[in-house]
C-alpha positions in Angstrom: 98.0 137.3 117.3 97.2 139.6 114.5 100.5 141.5 114.9 103.1 141.5 112.1 105.1 139.1 114.2 102.2 136.7 114.5 101.6 136.6 110.8 105.3 135.9 109.9 106.8 132.5 110.6 110.2 131.1 109.8 110.3 127.5 108.4 113.3 125.4 107.9 113.4 126.6 104.2 112.7 130.3 104.8 110.2 132.8 106.2 106.5 132.9 105.2 103.8 135.4 105.8 100.2 134.5 106.3 97.0 136.5 106.8 94.7 137.1 109.8 91.3 135.7 109.0 88.5 135.9 111.6 90.5 135.0 114.6 92.9 132.6 112.8 96.2 133.0 111.0 96.1 131.2 107.7 99.0 130.3 105.5 98.5 128.9 102.0 100.7 127.4 99.4 103.9 126.7 101.4 106.1 124.3 99.4 107.2 121.2 101.3 109.1 119.6 98.4 110.6 120.7 95.1 108.3 120.7 92.0 108.4 117.1 90.7 109.2 118.0 87.2 112.3 117.7 85.0 114.8 115.2 86.5 112.5 114.9 89.6 109.5 113.7 87.5 108.1 110.4 88.7 110.7 110.3 91.6 110.3 110.4 95.3 109.7 114.0 96.6 112.9 116.0 97.1 113.5 118.6 99.8 112.5 122.1 99.0 115.2 124.6 98.3 115.6 127.5 100.7 114.6 131.0 99.7 115.7 134.4 100.8 113.4 137.0 102.3 109.8 136.4 103.2 107.5 134.4 101.0 103.8 135.5 100.8 101.7 132.5 101.8 98.4 134.0 100.7 97.2 131.7 97.8 96.8 127.9 97.5 99.4 126.2 95.3 98.3 124.7 92.0 96.6 121.3 92.0 98.6 118.4 90.8 97.9 117.4 87.1 94.7 115.5 86.9 91.6 114.7 84.8 88.9 117.3 84.1 86.8 116.1 87.1 88.4 118.6 89.4 88.1 121.7 87.4 84.7 120.7 86.2 82.9 120.9 89.5 80.3 123.5 89.9 81.3 126.9 91.3 85.0 125.9 91.5 87.3 128.9 91.5 89.9 129.0 88.8 92.9 126.9 90.0 96.4 128.5 90.0 98.8 127.1 87.5 102.5 126.2 87.7 104.6 123.2 88.8 104.6 123.9 92.6 102.1 121.1 93.2 103.5 119.9 96.5 102.4 122.5 99.0 100.8 122.7 102.4 98.3 125.1 104.0 98.0 125.9 107.7 95.0 127.2 109.7 96.1 128.1 113.3 94.5 130.0 116.2 97.9 131.6 116.9 101.6 131.2 116.1 103.0 131.2 119.6 105.4 128.2 119.6 104.6 127.7 123.3 100.9 126.9 122.5 101.6 123.4 121.4 98.1 122.7 120.0 97.2 119.4 118.5 97.8 119.2 114.7 95.3 117.7 112.3 96.6 116.9 108.8 93.9 116.4 106.1 94.4 114.1 103.1 91.8 114.6 100.4 90.1 111.8 98.4 89.2 111.5 94.7 89.7 108.0 93.6 93.5 108.5 93.7 93.2 110.5 90.5 91.5 113.8 91.5 91.8 116.3 94.3 93.4 119.5 95.5 93.8 120.9 99.0 92.5 124.2 97.8 89.0 122.9 97.1 86.5 125.1 99.0 85.0 122.0 100.6 88.2 121.6 102.6 88.3 125.1 104.0 89.4 124.2 107.6 88.6 127.5 109.3 85.5 126.1 111.2 87.3 123.0 112.3 90.3 124.9 113.6 88.1 127.4 115.5 85.8 124.7 116.9 88.5 122.6 118.4 91.3 125.1 119.0 93.6 123.0 116.8 96.1 123.6 114.0 94.8 122.2 110.7 97.2 121.4 107.9 96.0 120.4 104.4 98.4 119.1 101.7 98.7 118.4 98.0 99.9 115.0 96.7 100.4 113.6 93.3 97.5 111.7 91.9 96.8 109.6 88.8 99.7 108.6 86.6 102.1 111.0 88.3 101.4 109.6 91.8 100.2 106.0 91.5 101.0 104.3 88.2 103.6 101.6 88.7 106.3 102.6 86.2 109.7 101.2 85.4 112.4 103.5 86.8 110.2 105.1 89.4 109.3 104.2 93.0 105.8 102.9 93.7 103.2 105.0 95.5 104.7 108.4 94.8 101.5 110.0 96.1 102.0 108.3 99.4 105.6 109.3 99.5 104.4 112.9 99.0 102.2 112.5 102.1 105.1 111.3 104.1 107.2 114.3 103.0 104.4 116.6 104.1 104.2 114.9 107.5 108.0 115.4 107.8 107.5 119.1 107.0 104.9 119.1 109.9 107.3 117.4 112.2 110.1 119.9 111.4 108.1 123.2 111.2 104.7 123.1 112.9 106.0 124.3 116.3 106.5 127.7 114.8 102.8 127.8 113.8 101.6 127.0 117.3 101.3 123.3 116.8 102.7 120.3 118.7 104.7 117.9 116.4 104.3 115.2 119.1 100.5 115.3 118.8 99.7 114.9 115.1 96.5 113.3 113.8 96.2 112.4 110.1 92.6 112.3 108.8 91.2 111.7 105.3 88.1 110.5 103.4 87.8 107.9 100.6 91.1 107.7 98.8 92.3 110.0 101.6 91.2 107.3 104.1 92.9 104.7 101.9 96.0 106.8 102.1 95.7 107.1 105.9 95.4 103.3 106.1 98.4 103.0 103.9 100.5 105.3 106.1 99.7 103.1 109.1 101.4 100.2 107.2 104.4 102.2 105.8 107.8 102.0 107.5 108.6 105.5 106.1 105.6 107.0 108.0 106.3 105.5 111.4 106.6 108.0 114.2 105.2 110.9 112.1 101.7 110.8 113.7 100.1 109.3 116.8 96.5 109.3 115.8 94.6 108.5 112.6 91.1 109.1 111.3 89.9 107.1 108.3 86.5 108.0 106.8 85.2 105.5 104.3 88.2 103.3 103.7 88.3 101.9 100.1 89.2 98.2 100.0 91.1 98.5 96.8 94.9 97.8 96.9 96.7 96.6 93.9 99.2 93.7 93.7 102.4 94.7 91.8 101.4 92.3 89.0 98.0 94.0 88.5 99.5 97.5 88.7 102.1 96.6 86.1 99.5 95.3 83.7 97.4 98.4 84.1 100.5 100.6 83.5 101.1 98.8 80.2 97.6 99.8 79.1 98.2 103.4 80.3 101.4 103.4 78.2 99.5 102.2 75.2 97.0 105.0 75.6 99.9 107.5 75.6 101.7 105.6 72.8 104.7 105.0 75.0 106.4 102.4 77.2 105.2 102.3 80.8 108.5 103.7 82.1 109.3 107.0 83.8 111.9 108.0 81.1 109.4 107.5 78.3 106.4 109.2 79.9 108.5 112.1 81.1 108.5 113.3 77.5 104.7 114.1 77.8 103.7 117.4 79.5 102.3 116.6 83.0 99.1 118.4 82.2 98.5 116.4 79.1 99.3 113.0 80.5 96.1 112.6 82.6 94.2 112.2 79.3 95.8 108.8 78.9 94.4 107.6 82.2 91.1 109.2 81.5 90.8 107.2 78.2 91.6 104.0 80.0 89.1 104.7 82.8 86.3 105.1 80.2 86.8 101.5 78.9 88.1 99.6 81.9 85.2 97.1 81.8 86.8 95.7 78.7 89.5 94.3 81.0 87.3 92.4 83.5 88.8 89.1 82.5 92.2 90.3 83.6 91.5 93.0 86.2 88.4 91.5 87.8 86.8 93.6 90.5 88.9 96.7 89.5 87.4 96.9 86.0 84.0 98.4 87.0 85.5 101.0 89.4 86.6 103.4 86.5 89.8 104.2 88.3 93.1 102.5 87.3 94.9 103.8 90.4 95.2 102.6 93.9 98.1 102.1 96.4 100.3 99.2 95.2 101.5 96.6 97.6 105.0 96.6 96.2 106.8 95.0 99.2 108.9 98.1 99.8 107.1 101.4 100.1 103.9 99.5 101.1 105.0 96.1 102.4 101.5 94.6 102.8 97.9 95.7 103.0 96.8 97.8 105.9 94.7 95.0 107.4 97.6 92.7 107.4 99.9 95.3 109.0 97.4 96.3 111.7 96.6 92.7 112.6 100.3 92.2 113.1 100.5 95.2 115.4 101.8 97.9 113.2 99.3 100.4 114.6 99.6 99.4 118.2 101.1 102.8 119.1 98.6 104.8 117.0 95.0 105.5 118.1 92.5 105.0 115.3 89.1 106.5 114.6 87.5 104.8 111.6 84.0 104.5 110.0 81.8 104.7 107.0 78.4 106.0 105.8 75.4 103.7 105.6 74.5 104.2 101.9 78.0 104.8 100.4 77.4 103.5 96.9 74.2 105.5 96.3 76.2 108.6 95.4 77.7 106.8 92.4 74.3 105.5 91.3 73.0 109.1 91.4 76.0 110.5 89.5 75.6 107.8 86.9 71.8 108.4 86.7 71.2 104.8 87.7 69.0 105.2 90.7 65.9 103.0 90.2 67.3 101.7 86.9 69.4 98.7 87.9 68.3 95.5 86.0 68.2 92.0 87.4 71.1 91.1 85.2 73.2 94.0 86.5 72.4 93.0 90.1 73.3 89.4 89.5 76.5 90.3 87.8 77.5 92.6 90.7 76.8 89.9 93.3 78.8 87.4 91.4 81.8 89.8 91.0 81.9 91.4 94.5 80.2 89.2 97.1 82.8 87.1 99.0 83.1 83.4 98.5 82.0 81.0 95.7 78.4 81.2 96.8 78.3 85.0 97.4 75.3 85.7 95.3 73.1 83.2 96.9 74.4 84.1 100.4 73.4 87.8 99.8 70.0 86.9 98.5 69.4 84.6 101.5 70.7 87.2 104.0 68.5 90.0 102.5 65.2 88.2 101.5 63.2 91.4 101.6 65.5 93.4 99.3 63.8 95.3 96.6 64.8 94.7 92.9 68.2 96.3 92.4 68.8 97.0 96.1 71.5 94.3 96.4 73.4 95.9 93.5 74.0 98.9 95.8 74.4 96.9 99.0 77.1 94.6 97.8 79.1 97.5 96.3 78.7 99.6 99.5 80.0 96.6 101.5 82.9 95.7 99.2 84.2 99.1 98.4 83.8 101.0 101.8 81.9 99.7 104.7 83.5 96.3 105.2 87.0 97.5 104.6 86.4 100.2 107.2 85.0 97.8 109.7 87.8 95.3 109.0 90.4 98.1 109.7 88.9 98.5 113.2 88.9 94.8 113.7 92.5 94.5 112.6 93.6 97.3 114.8 91.9 95.8 117.8 93.3 92.3 117.0 96.8 93.7 116.7 96.7 95.2 120.2 95.8 98.7 119.2 92.8 100.9 120.0 90.1 101.7 117.5 86.8 103.7 117.7 84.2 102.9 115.1 81.3 105.0 113.7 78.6 104.9 111.1 76.9 107.9 109.6 73.2 107.2 109.0 71.7 110.7 108.7 70.4 111.1 105.1 71.5 114.0 102.9 68.5 116.4 102.5 69.3 117.4 98.9 67.3 116.1 95.9 64.4 115.1 98.1 66.5 112.8 100.3 67.1 110.1 97.6 70.9 110.1 98.3 70.6 108.8 101.8 73.7 108.7 104.0 75.9 108.5 100.8 79.6 108.6 100.1 81.1 112.0 100.9 78.4 113.3 103.1 80.7 113.4 106.0 82.9 116.0 104.4 80.6 119.0 104.4 79.3 117.9 107.8 82.8 117.8 109.3 84.2 121.0 107.7 80.9 122.9 107.8 81.2 123.6 104.1 77.6 122.9 103.0 77.6 125.1 99.9 81.0 123.9 98.4 82.0 121.0 96.2 79.9 117.9 96.8 77.9 119.8 99.4 76.1 121.6 96.6 74.6 118.3 95.5 74.0 116.9 99.0 72.1 119.9 100.2 70.6 121.0 96.8 67.2 122.6 97.2 67.0 121.9 100.9 69.1 124.5 102.5 71.0 123.6 105.7 68.6 122.2 108.3 69.3 122.5 112.0 70.0 118.8 112.1 73.0 119.2 109.8 74.4 122.0 112.0 74.0 119.9 115.1 75.7 117.0 113.4 78.5 119.3 112.3 79.0 120.3 116.0 79.1 116.6 116.9 81.6 115.7 114.2 83.9 118.6 115.0 83.7 117.9 118.8 84.5 114.2 118.3 87.2 114.7 115.7 89.1 117.5 117.5 88.5 115.8 120.9 90.2 112.7 119.4 93.1 114.9 118.3 93.4 116.3 121.8 93.0 113.1 123.8 92.7 110.0 121.6 89.0 109.7 122.8 86.2 110.8 120.4 83.6 110.4 123.2 82.5 106.8 122.8 83.9 103.4 123.8 86.6 101.6 121.8 85.6 98.8 119.4 86.3 95.2 120.4 85.2 91.8 119.1 82.7 91.3 122.0 80.7 94.5 122.2 81.4 95.9 118.7 80.6 99.4 120.1 79.8 101.8 117.2 78.8 105.5 117.3 75.8 105.9 115.1 75.7 109.5 113.8 72.2 110.7 113.2 69.7 113.2 114.5 70.0 111.4 117.9 73.5 110.0 118.1 73.7 106.7 120.0 76.2 104.0 120.6 75.1 100.5 119.5 76.6 97.2 118.5 77.8 97.5 114.9 74.5 98.1 113.0 75.3 96.3 109.7 75.5 92.9 111.4 74.0 91.0 108.4 76.8 92.3 106.1 79.4 91.8 108.8 78.6 88.1 109.0 78.6 87.7 105.2 82.1 89.1 105.1 83.5 87.5 108.2 86.9 86.0 107.5 87.5 87.9 104.3 90.9 89.5 104.4 90.8 92.2 101.6 94.0 91.0 100.0 95.8 93.0 97.3 93.8 92.6 94.1 95.4 90.1 91.7 96.0 90.1 88.0 93.8 87.3 86.8 95.8 84.9 84.6 
């Protein structure tokens, strides 16, 4: 496996050479599409040009242009620069084409405006070894480049990048020891929203047979809302919301326009409603073409019937954002009431929440309703829609609390990433395990995550029963994992019947 032959692989575009790393062969920064600059700016990804000779695939490709949030994380290595944003990375136990190992394709999160497959937290070596699988990670355009709805450009370019990467996997992964007929896409947060979108996209059909969605966001934009947001982005840049106009701005400078708008989105609550407090003006757009409808509508109609789904969320999702915003323990009664009025379903949502959680401490429902609206109920509803549409779904909830900062973060958003990848000291893991080290419980949970996720990639079965409307079987991931009826029954009943439609522009 570590011979020169094992390190060199021929792709459809040309030969690449990887490195032997602790029993794996690793390839980084392989382009799957042409750099989306110049005439290709704001367009669908274009096939990569062939190259002569052997290309060294030793370093991650540069991250797509984005706000400072990515580069500003603690202990983040200096990111490479250049226009080759659209690249893939491969971790494989061996490059024998006859091996036909399952392939797991990771899609990062980051509010659809941040992220890079080269982030240390997504180092896939432990996952590839633990499950004897091939792991692929990819870059896709984020922010204005990937998701703003612009005149003269296709919608959801970031999602189209993901489809192009999956086509690269289909066409090339056999040479890396993988099986193109056994592909699992998996992602967290905006990555899970991307996975859910792929399930609904005609262009992605047949490119994967299994999907894992970790903490699915419920935010999908109507075309009317996305156009209105794009107008405001254009104003921040001093230009029309059109591909031709914005192409005049350097891609590395354009994210500042989105960042300025993010900082004052609450000013638009009368027009943008629930989107305004999220501080991200980007989400997949239900444009009727690239994304014909919401994932919940698509799955309920049977779009995922031939795809096996693993989906779930963390118990205390929104607490991470309270901590990052230094709001823990500081939510006022007015803030809580406003959040309940804005996010709780139905005309009597606030009173329904207060009645359903009579013992809630002051400020607790502020977190609860946003956890439910943003992540937990959309994730649950995806499992319900898949089951209703004739497909199979397995549901989980992570309830083990992060040990960092004295445990105040609970089972918050993003905790599943260091547990799954075993990257406790990277990216968000630095906060989640701050001052606590890595307890044995975390390592045991990592083994459980990796066994379930890679087992699902091999067989379609993560090790617990499928979800259905009668038993609502849910794998609870904690010190002692157990299968229970869905634990957040109070919230489930509050949201019963809510369809998570594309968010409207308020007239």
